[in-house]
N, C-alpha and C positions, 0 to 999 in steps of 0.2 A: 252772180253766176246764174245762168238759167238752168232750170231743172224741168223734167217732164213727168211729174207724179200723176197727172191726169191721164188715165189709160184710154179715155174716150177719143174717138175719131169718127169722122163721117165723110161720106162721099158728096161732093158738091158738083152736081150735074152741070150747072152753069159755067163753072170754072174748069170743069173736067180735071178735078184734083181731089185729093184726100186732105181734109182739114183737121188739124190737131192743135193743141195748145201747150204752151210752156209757161212757167212762172218764175219770176225773178223778184223775190220778196213779195211785195204787194202788187207788183206789176205783172199783168197777164199779156202775153203776146200770142197772136194767131199765126199759124204756119200753114201753108198749102204746098203739097208736093204734087206736081203735075203728073198726068198719066204717062207721058213719055219717060219721066224719071223712074216711075214704078215699073214700066216695061223694061227698062234697062236693068233693074234689079231682079225682075222676075219675067223673063221673056215668055211670051204667050199670053200674058194678061190682056184681056180685052173687054171684060164686063165689070160692072160695079163690084160684084162679089170678089172677082179676081184682084181688083185694085186694093180692096180692103184687106184681103189675104196677103197680098204682096207687102202692104204696109206692116201688118202684124208680124210677118216673118222677118222683116228687115228693120224693125223698130229701132234697134240699137244704132245701126249705121245712119238711119234717117235722123234720129235725135242728135247724134254726134255732129252730123253735117249742119243741122239747124242751129246747134250751139255755136258753131264756127261763124255763121253768118249773122247771128244775133248781135245787136248793139243796143245796150240799155237806153231806153227812152228815145231811140231813134225813130221808130215808127210802130204802127199798130199791127202790121202783118208783114210776113215774109214769104216769098215764093221760092220754092226749091225746084230747080230745073235739071234736066237730064245731064247737062255738062258737068254738074257738080258730083256725079256718081260714076264710078268705074263700071265698065261693061262686065257682065258676068260671063265667065268662060264657058 
């Protein structure tokens, strides 16, 4: 089972996504949540600081979604996209 004890995250300008990590025993997996997904969670986000804030405010739902797509030993990184998140009303 993957967990997300590492609270660090960073904005990756090249991928236009926030990068964060999870761990499954000794296995570490990288996750990227794209800007459009963060905009869906926090409409109006448009700058790096906004995207990091959106990640922090929605960490629980982002990590829950990441846990659903994670497959142990399947690959080194996972991309979370807007279609995996409900629109905010």
